[in-house]
C-alpha angles and dihedrals in degrees: 000000000000091000092050091052091049092052090045092051090050097047103040097064091050092049091048091049091051091048092049091051091048092051103034105021122122095258094045091049092051092050091047092051092048092049092050093047092049091049092052093047090051092052092048090046090055090059103262120148120249090255094050093046092047094051093048091045090053089053090047091051090051091052091053096045102099093176091055092047091052092047092050091048093049090045092052090047091052092048089053090055093060 
């Protein structure tokens, strides 16, 4: 058991760092921003009002936010434990 915990404690920080870079790194952030801007422009180009396009873009951003999805999932799991 001790050996498993040692391996686990060595691997988890590296995995978390890689995940953080993939989600919040400079390149990922630029791609995320470009995708959101393109989505908004497409909605506006299809004739939606600013308000309609903004609301749908907010929903789109939420669906792409992996960090937020993970946080919500963990939060719901913790609430269920109470």
